[in-house]
Phi, psi and omega in degrees: 000128179274136178222139178253149182224133175263129180243149174290162187301319181297313180296317179296322177298317178297317179296318177301313181297316179300314180297316180298316183291331185255348181077012177259166181275158174298322180301322178302311183290324177297315177300314179302314181298318180294312182297325181282337185247351186296324180297318178296320180293320176300312180303312183296307186288326176290322176295319178298323178294318178297316178300316178300316180294322178297312181297329180273358179081012179270353182224139180257160178232158178227146175284161177300320179301317179297316180296314179299319180296315180296327181269001179072028181254016186267025182302000000 
């Protein structure tokens, strides 16, 4: 799937230099950066969505004591 990305001049220059110095393509480094950071971004943004839902009352929370009691672990 083709996707286009606009970069500021400084970032594109850094990417150009990296590609030139290593003999790899800019696309290679863009893929690498995405693959290495997407999990962290998913964690962050999905957690932020849950927090938003909790604050808006669309998601409920339970205390550890409640969870232990429901699971019969409150011995």
